[in-house]
C-alpha positions as CSV (number, residue, x, y, z in Angstrom):
1,M,0.0,0.0,0.0
2,K,1.4,3.4,-1.0
3,P,2.2,5.6,2.0
4,K,0.0,8.6,2.5
5,F,3.0,11.0,2.8
6,F,5.9,10.7,0.3
7,Y,9.3,10.8,1.9
8,G,10.6,13.1,-0.8
9,W,8.8,16.0,0.8
10,Y,11.2,15.7,3.8
11,I,14.1,16.3,1.3
12,V,12.2,19.4,0.1
13,A,11.8,20.7,3.7
14,V,15.5,20.3,4.4
15,G,16.3,22.0,1.1
16,F,14.1,24.9,2.2
17,L,16.1,25.3,5.4
18,A,19.4,25.0,3.6
19,N,18.3,27.7,1.2
20,V,17.4,29.9,4.2
21,G,20.9,29.3,5.6
22,S,22.6,30.1,2.2
23,A,20.8,33.4,2.1
24,F,23.0,34.8,4.8
25,S,26.0,34.8,2.4
26,L,24.1,36.2,-0.6
27,A,25.0,39.6,-2.2
28,S,21.6,41.0,-1.2
29,T,22.5,40.3,2.5
30,L,26.0,41.7,2.0
31,S,24.5,44.8,0.4
32,V,23.1,45.9,3.8
33,F,26.7,46.0,5.2
34,L,28.2,47.6,2.1
35,K,28.5,51.2,3.4
36,A,29.5,50.2,6.9
37,L,32.1,47.7,5.7
38,T,33.7,49.9,3.1
39,E,34.0,52.8,5.5
40,D,35.4,50.7,8.4
41,L,37.7,48.6,6.3
42,G,38.8,51.5,4.1
43,V,38.0,50.3,0.6
44,S,36.0,51.7,-2.4
45,R,32.8,50.1,-3.5
46,G,34.5,48.9,-6.7
47,V,37.3,47.2,-4.9
48,F,34.9,45.7,-2.3
49,S,32.8,44.3,-5.2
50,L,35.8,42.2,-6.2
51,L,34.9,40.1,-3.1
52,R,31.8,38.8,-4.9
53,S,33.7,38.1,-8.1
54,G,36.2,36.0,-6.2
55,E,33.4,34.1,-4.5
56,S,31.8,33.4,-7.9
57,L,35.1,32.1,-9.3
58,I,35.8,29.9,-6.3
59,A,32.2,28.5,-6.5
60,A,32.7,28.0,-10.2
61,G,35.9,26.0,-9.7
62,M,34.3,23.8,-7.1
63,A,31.0,23.1,-9.0
64,P,32.2,20.2,-11.2
65,V,33.8,18.4,-8.2
66,I,30.7,18.9,-6.0
67,G,28.5,17.8,-8.9
68,S,30.3,14.5,-9.2
69,L,30.2,14.0,-5.4
70,V,26.5,14.6,-5.1
71,D,25.9,12.2,-8.0
72,R,27.9,9.5,-6.2
73,H,27.0,10.1,-2.5
74,G,23.9,12.3,-2.3
75,G,23.6,15.5,-0.4
76,R,23.4,14.3,3.2
77,W,27.0,14.7,4.4
78,L,27.8,17.4,1.9
79,M,25.1,19.7,3.3
80,A,26.0,19.0,6.9
81,L,29.8,19.6,6.4
82,G,29.1,22.7,4.3
83,A,26.9,24.2,7.1
84,I,29.6,23.6,9.7
85,V,32.2,25.4,7.5
86,V,29.9,28.3,6.7
87,G,28.9,28.7,10.3
88,T,32.5,28.7,11.4
89,G,33.3,31.3,8.8
90,F,30.6,33.7,9.8
91,V,31.7,33.6,13.4
92,L,35.3,34.3,12.3
93,L,34.1,37.3,10.3
94,S,33.2,39.0,13.6
95,Q,36.9,39.0,14.5
96,V,38.5,40.4,11.3
97,Q,40.4,43.7,11.5
98,A,41.3,44.4,7.8
99,F,39.7,43.9,4.4
100,W,42.2,41.2,3.4
101,Q,41.2,39.2,6.4
102,F,37.5,39.6,5.6
103,L,38.3,38.5,2.1
104,L,40.2,35.4,3.1
105,V,37.5,34.2,5.5
106,R,34.7,34.8,3.0
107,W,36.7,33.0,0.2
108,G,38.3,30.3,2.3
109,L,35.4,29.2,4.5
110,V,32.0,30.8,3.7
111,T,32.2,30.4,-0.1
112,V,33.6,26.9,0.1
113,G,31.1,25.7,2.7
114,D,28.2,27.3,0.9
115,A,29.1,25.4,-2.3
116,F,28.6,22.1,-0.3
117,M,25.3,23.1,1.2
118,G,24.0,25.4,-1.5
119,Y,21.3,25.2,-4.1
120,M,23.1,22.9,-6.6
121,V,23.4,20.1,-4.0
122,V,19.8,20.8,-2.8
123,N,18.3,20.7,-6.2
124,V,20.2,17.6,-7.4
125,A,18.9,15.8,-4.3
126,I,15.4,17.0,-4.9
127,A,15.4,16.1,-8.6
128,R,16.2,12.5,-7.8
129,W,13.0,12.3,-5.8
130,F,10.5,13.9,-8.2
131,L,9.5,13.7,-11.8
132,R,5.9,14.8,-12.4
133,K,5.9,17.1,-9.4
134,R,9.5,18.3,-9.9
135,G,8.5,21.9,-10.7
136,R,6.6,22.4,-7.4
137,A,9.2,20.5,-5.4
138,V,12.1,22.7,-6.6
139,A,10.0,25.8,-6.2
140,I,9.0,25.1,-2.6
141,S,12.6,24.4,-1.7
142,G,13.7,27.6,-3.5
143,M,11.2,29.6,-1.6
144,G,13.6,29.3,1.4
145,V,15.8,32.0,-0.3
146,G,12.8,34.3,-0.7
147,F,11.6,33.6,2.8
148,A,15.0,34.6,4.2
149,K,15.3,37.6,1.9
150,V,11.9,39.0,2.9
151,G,13.0,39.7,6.5
152,M,16.7,39.7,5.9
153,P,17.3,43.4,5.0
154,L,15.3,44.7,8.0
155,F,16.6,41.9,10.3
156,A,20.2,42.5,9.2
157,A,19.8,46.3,9.4
158,S,18.3,45.9,12.9
159,L,21.2,43.8,14.1
160,L,23.6,46.1,12.4
161,V,22.2,49.1,14.5
162,S,22.0,47.2,17.8
163,L,25.0,44.9,17.6
164,G,27.3,46.2,14.9
165,W,28.3,44.3,11.8
166,R,30.7,42.1,13.6
167,Q,28.3,40.5,16.0
168,T,25.7,40.3,13.3
169,W,27.9,37.9,11.3
170,A,28.3,35.7,14.5
171,V,24.5,35.5,14.8
172,F,24.3,34.4,11.2
173,G,26.9,31.7,11.9
174,L,25.0,30.2,14.8
175,M,21.7,30.3,12.8
176,T,23.3,28.4,9.9
177,L,24.5,25.6,12.1
178,A,21.0,25.3,13.7
179,L,19.1,25.3,10.5
180,V,21.1,22.8,8.4
181,V,23.3,20.4,10.2
182,G,20.8,18.3,12.2
183,P,18.0,18.2,9.5
184,A,20.5,17.2,6.8
185,L,21.9,14.3,8.8
186,L,18.4,13.2,10.0
187,F,16.4,13.3,6.8
188,V,18.4,13.6,3.6
189,R,18.7,10.4,1.6
190,Q,20.2,9.9,-1.9
191,C,17.3,8.6,-3.9
192,P,13.8,7.0,-3.5
193,E,15.0,3.6,-4.9
194,D,17.3,3.2,-1.9
195,M,14.2,3.2,0.3
196,G,12.1,0.9,-2.0
197,L,10.2,3.9,-3.4
198,H,9.8,5.6,-6.8
199,P,9.9,9.3,-7.7
200,D,6.8,11.2,-6.7
201,G,5.7,8.2,-4.7
202,A,4.4,6.6,-7.9
203,S,3.9,2.9,-8.3
204,S,6.6,2.7,-10.9
205,S,9.5,4.8,-12.1
206,F,8.1,5.4,-15.6
207,D,4.4,5.6,-15.1
208,P,3.7,8.8,-13.0
209,N,0.3,9.2,-14.7
210,P,-1.0,5.8,-15.7
211,S,-4.3,7.3,-16.9
212,L,-2.6,8.6,-20.0
213,K,-1.6,6.5,-23.0
214,R,2.1,6.2,-23.6
215,Q,2.0,8.5,-26.7
216,E,0.1,11.1,-24.8
217,R,2.5,11.1,-21.9
218,A,5.5,11.5,-24.2
219,A,3.8,14.4,-26.0
220,S,2.3,16.2,-23.0
221,S,5.4,16.8,-20.9
222,E,9.2,16.3,-20.9
223,T,9.2,16.3,-17.2
224,W,8.7,12.6,-16.7
225,S,10.2,11.4,-20.0
226,V,12.7,8.6,-20.4
227,R,15.4,11.3,-20.6
228,D,15.4,11.2,-16.8
229,E,17.1,7.8,-16.9
230,V,19.7,8.6,-19.6
231,V,23.3,9.1,-18.3
232,W,25.4,11.8,-19.8
233,S,29.1,12.4,-19.4
234,R,30.3,16.0,-19.2
235,K,32.0,15.7,-22.6
236,E,28.7,14.5,-24.2
237,A,26.7,17.3,-22.6
238,A,29.2,20.0,-23.5
239,R,29.0,19.0,-27.2
240,T,25.3,19.9,-27.4
241,L,23.9,23.3,-28.3
242,T,21.4,23.0,-25.6
243,F,24.0,23.0,-22.9
244,W,25.6,26.2,-24.1
245,L,22.3,27.9,-24.6
246,I,21.3,27.3,-21.0
247,V,24.6,28.5,-19.8
248,I,24.3,31.7,-21.8
249,V,20.7,32.4,-21.1
250,F,21.0,32.1,-17.3
251,G,24.7,33.1,-17.1
252,V,24.3,36.4,-18.9
253,A,21.3,37.3,-16.7
254,S,23.3,36.3,-13.6
255,V,25.9,39.0,-14.5
256,G,23.3,41.6,-13.6
257,V,21.7,39.7,-10.8
258,T,24.9,39.4,-8.8
259,G,25.8,43.0,-9.4
260,L,22.3,44.5,-8.7
261,N,21.8,42.4,-5.6
262,L,25.0,43.8,-4.1
263,H,24.3,47.5,-5.1
264,V,20.5,47.9,-4.9
265,F,20.5,49.1,-1.3
266,A,23.1,51.7,-2.1
267,Y,21.3,52.7,-5.3
268,V,18.0,53.4,-3.6
269,S,19.7,55.5,-0.9
270,D,21.8,57.3,-3.4
271,I,18.8,58.6,-5.4
272,G,17.5,60.3,-2.2
273,H,15.5,57.7,-0.3
274,S,16.1,56.7,3.4
275,E,17.8,53.6,4.4
276,V,14.5,52.3,5.6
277,V,13.1,52.7,2.1
278,A,16.2,51.0,0.7
279,A,15.7,48.1,3.1
280,T,12.1,47.7,2.3
281,V,12.8,47.8,-1.5
282,M,15.0,44.8,-0.9
283,S,12.2,43.2,1.1
284,V,9.8,43.8,-1.7
285,I,12.1,42.0,-4.1
286,A,12.5,39.2,-1.6
287,L,8.8,39.0,-1.0
288,M,8.3,38.3,-4.6
289,Q,11.1,35.7,-4.6
290,L,9.2,34.0,-1.8
291,A,5.8,34.3,-3.4
292,S,6.6,33.6,-7.1
293,P,8.7,30.3,-7.3
294,L,5.6,28.1,-6.8
295,F,3.9,30.0,-9.6
296,W,6.8,29.4,-11.9
297,G,7.2,25.8,-10.9
298,L,3.5,25.0,-11.5
299,L,3.7,27.0,-14.8
300,A,6.7,24.9,-16.0
301,E,4.6,21.8,-15.3
302,R,1.8,23.0,-17.6
303,I,3.6,24.8,-20.4
304,D,6.9,24.4,-22.2
305,V,9.7,25.5,-19.8
306,R,11.2,27.6,-22.6
307,N,8.0,29.7,-22.8
308,A,8.0,30.0,-19.0
309,A,11.6,31.3,-19.1
310,T,10.8,33.8,-21.8
311,I,7.9,35.2,-19.8
312,K,10.1,35.3,-16.6
313,F,12.9,37.4,-18.3
314,L,10.4,39.8,-19.9
315,V,8.7,40.4,-16.6
316,Q,12.1,41.1,-14.9
317,A,13.2,43.5,-17.7
318,A,9.9,45.4,-17.5
319,G,10.1,45.8,-13.8
320,L,13.7,46.9,-13.7
321,S,13.1,49.4,-16.5
322,L,10.3,51.0,-14.5
323,A,12.4,51.1,-11.3
324,I,15.3,52.9,-12.9
325,T,13.2,55.5,-14.8
326,T,11.5,57.0,-11.7
327,R,12.3,58.3,-8.3
328,H,8.7,58.2,-7.2
329,V,8.7,55.8,-4.2
330,F,5.5,53.9,-5.2
331,L,6.7,53.4,-8.8
332,L,10.1,52.4,-7.4
333,Y,8.4,49.7,-5.3
334,G,6.2,48.7,-8.2
335,G,9.1,48.2,-10.5
336,F,11.2,46.2,-8.1
337,L,8.1,44.2,-7.2
338,L,7.8,43.1,-10.9
339,Y,11.6,42.5,-11.0
340,G,11.4,40.3,-7.9
341,F,8.5,38.4,-9.3
342,G,10.5,37.5,-12.4
343,L,13.6,36.9,-10.4
344,G,11.8,34.3,-8.3
345,G,11.6,32.0,-11.4
346,G,15.3,32.0,-12.1
347,M,16.5,29.2,-10.0
348,V,13.3,27.1,-10.5
349,L,13.3,27.3,-14.3
350,S,17.0,26.8,-14.8
351,E,17.0,23.7,-12.5
352,I,14.0,22.3,-14.3
353,M,15.7,22.9,-17.7
354,W,18.9,21.1,-16.6
355,V,17.2,18.0,-15.3
356,N,14.5,17.9,-18.0
357,Y,17.1,18.0,-20.8
358,F,19.9,16.0,-19.2
359,G,18.1,13.6,-16.7
360,R,18.4,13.1,-13.0
361,L,21.1,10.3,-13.0
362,S,23.8,12.6,-14.3
363,L,22.4,15.9,-13.2
364,G,25.2,16.6,-10.7
365,R,28.1,16.3,-13.1
366,V,26.3,18.2,-16.0
367,R,24.9,20.8,-13.7
368,G,28.3,21.2,-12.0
369,L,29.9,22.0,-15.4
370,G,27.2,24.4,-16.3
371,L,27.5,26.1,-12.9
372,L,31.2,26.5,-13.4
373,L,30.6,28.5,-16.5
374,T,27.6,30.6,-15.2
375,H,29.6,31.4,-12.0
376,I,32.5,32.7,-14.2
377,L,30.0,34.9,-16.0
378,A,28.4,36.0,-12.7
379,A,31.8,36.9,-11.3
380,G,31.9,39.9,-13.6
381,G,28.6,41.4,-12.2
382,P,29.7,43.0,-8.9
383,P,32.8,44.8,-10.2
384,F,30.9,45.8,-13.4
385,F,28.3,47.6,-11.3
386,G,30.9,48.9,-8.8
387,F,33.5,50.3,-11.2
388,L,30.9,51.8,-13.5
389,F,29.5,53.6,-10.4
390,D,33.0,54.7,-9.5
391,L,33.5,56.0,-13.1
392,T,30.1,57.7,-13.6
393,H,29.0,58.3,-10.0
394,S,25.6,56.7,-10.9
395,Y,24.1,53.3,-11.2
396,L,21.9,54.2,-14.2
397,L,24.3,52.8,-16.8
398,P,24.9,49.4,-15.3
399,F,21.2,48.9,-14.4
400,S,20.2,49.9,-18.0
401,I,22.7,47.4,-19.5
402,F,21.3,44.7,-17.2
403,A,17.7,45.4,-18.4
404,M,19.0,44.8,-22.0
405,L,20.7,41.6,-21.0
406,L,17.4,40.3,-19.5
407,L,15.7,41.0,-22.9
408,S,18.5,39.1,-24.7
409,S,18.0,36.1,-22.4
410,A,14.2,36.2,-23.1
411,F,14.8,35.8,-26.8
412,L,17.6,33.2,-26.4
413,S,15.2,31.1,-24.3
414,R,13.1,30.5,-27.5
415,A,16.0,28.7,-29.2
416,L,16.3,26.0,-26.6
417,R,15.6,22.4,-27.7
418,P,15.9,19.0,-25.9
419,P,19.3,17.5,-26.8
420,E,19.9,14.1,-28.4
421,K,22.4,11.9,-26.7
422,P,25.0,10.6,-29.3
423,P,24.9,6.8,-29.9
424,A,27.5,4.8,-28.1
425,R,30.5,3.8,-30.2
């Protein structure tokens, strides 16, 4: 008799908590500390932005290795170990006295640990447990980032005022340990087959909806197709046009995301609004990241994921364009609300694309290679925004270029097609 509650939802719940913990190290969180840190540590915004570039490059270099590890061993011990390293790093950040020390701790501990507990490991683990309901599973887990971001700016700003930036990082470290280590060890398992189960809790691996004829299932959705059981090598995946298009579509957009997330707090305050308004703008973006992933996940279960991605990028571009062409506070909120709504679909749709096109059995190694390349692209975002600000004393130019990049990603999404694995020789 099929159990009433599918165990895979425990994996989703742990993924949600891990995504909350990962949000402490994101650029949007660091953005709250940007002015205080640059003033106390004596660096310009452009130089400080190199911190995020280095983090992206380190994460890029680790991604293929971690992808192979999660394919072989699952996410249980990787997530627990990563959380311990991240938590230790945050506590040490409270003790640094110079920018180079801050840099080394972020790069050597926080970035490394986050790669082990972060969204790639989480999403590969979840993808193994779900086929038909994959969109909503990835979305619910990804909502952890939005959940953390909703309260993070005000929470971090409050701690910054009451405790200072040093003790705030220590609080983040303890929270990371509490959120991730125990749940990961207790609940995360590699795949449903190890527990005598099938993805989605279905009665068989390849029949998630037995009421449909075989031809209808193949035509209606790629989500539960036989591609999930095809094994790709990195070399085979890298020879497909689909692989490179996904990298470009989401990698180009991530150039702007990493830069905007770090600088949006400073942008809003620079155009004449208070720090409270700047913090609440970030909360509006985060609120949409919390509210929208489930929408995008369900949408990707019902329409072609390429169409969903096109809509997502167009919504983001429209929202950002509105936000940067006005100083009226309500239009500013409205623009970033739309931007955040589109942003909430980024991780969900990209993860669904990777697993739909390259399958769940080799997702870690293929996703790891893709992440290596997208992280390299993303590394250019923070200094691009920071140094253009230093040059022009305005964020208008980099924000405008980002809006155009979002439009280019919308059109490139239309060119994506499922790849065909080359025949074995």
